[in-house]
C-alpha positions in Angstrom: -27.6 -114.8 23.5 -24.1 -114.3 22.3 -22.1 -111.4 23.5 -20.7 -109.5 20.6 -18.0 -107.0 21.3 -18.4 -104.0 19.1 -15.7 -101.4 18.5 -16.8 -98.1 19.9 -15.2 -94.9 18.6 -15.3 -92.0 20.9 -16.5 -88.6 19.8 -13.7 -86.7 18.3 -11.6 -89.8 17.7 -9.4 -89.6 14.7 -9.8 -92.2 11.9 -6.8 -94.3 11.0 -4.3 -92.5 8.7 -5.1 -95.1 5.9 -8.5 -93.5 5.2 -6.7 -90.6 3.4 -5.1 -92.8 0.8 -8.3 -94.8 0.0 -9.2 -92.6 -3.0 -9.3 -93.7 -6.6 -6.1 -95.2 -8.0 -5.8 -92.5 -10.7 -5.1 -89.9 -8.1 -2.1 -91.8 -6.9 -0.7 -92.2 -10.4 -0.7 -88.4 -10.9 2.1 -88.1 -8.4 0.0 -86.4 -5.8 0.5 -88.7 -2.9 -0.5 -86.1 -0.4 -2.9 -83.2 -0.9 -4.3 -80.4 1.1 -7.9 -79.1 1.1 -8.5 -75.4 0.3 -11.7 -73.7 1.2 -12.7 -70.4 -0.5 -15.7 -68.2 0.0 -17.1 -67.1 -3.4 -20.4 -65.7 -4.6 -23.1 -68.1 -5.9 -22.7 -66.3 -9.3 -19.0 -67.0 -9.5 -19.6 -70.6 -8.4 -22.1 -70.9 -11.3 -19.6 -69.4 -13.8 -16.9 -71.8 -12.6 -19.2 -74.8 -12.9 -20.3 -73.8 -16.4 -16.8 -73.3 -17.5 -15.7 -76.7 -16.2 -18.7 -78.4 -17.8 -18.1 -76.8 -21.2 -14.4 -77.9 -21.0 -15.4 -81.4 -20.0 -13.5 -81.4 -16.7 -14.5 -81.3 -13.1 -14.4 -78.1 -11.1 -11.5 -79.4 -9.1 -9.5 -80.2 -12.2 -10.3 -76.7 -13.7 -9.2 -74.9 -10.5 -6.1 -77.1 -10.0 -5.0 -76.2 -13.6 -5.6 -72.5 -13.1 -3.7 -72.5 -9.8 -0.9 -74.5 -11.3 -0.5 -72.1 -14.2 -0.6 -69.1 -11.8 1.6 -70.5 -9.1 3.9 -72.9 -11.1 7.1 -73.9 -9.4 9.0 -72.7 -12.5 7.6 -69.1 -12.7 10.1 -66.4 -12.0 7.7 -64.3 -9.9 7.4 -67.2 -7.4 11.2 -67.5 -6.9 12.5 -66.1 -3.6 
């Protein structure tokens, strides 16, 4: 029998930082090197409307919502200036 040493990861151990950047290459080309996840509580009916809207436009839900948020909270909008 050969003794094989396995790497054990303890519960709650953090993965290496490189796992964040292992997405698809297109995401990195968009200039978004670092992103943050946002969680919202919405009704199932609103979720359905959002999904239908994204499907009819031919985009993902994430793309649809990013576009909406970018239009509303654009860095160039006067309302967002301090």
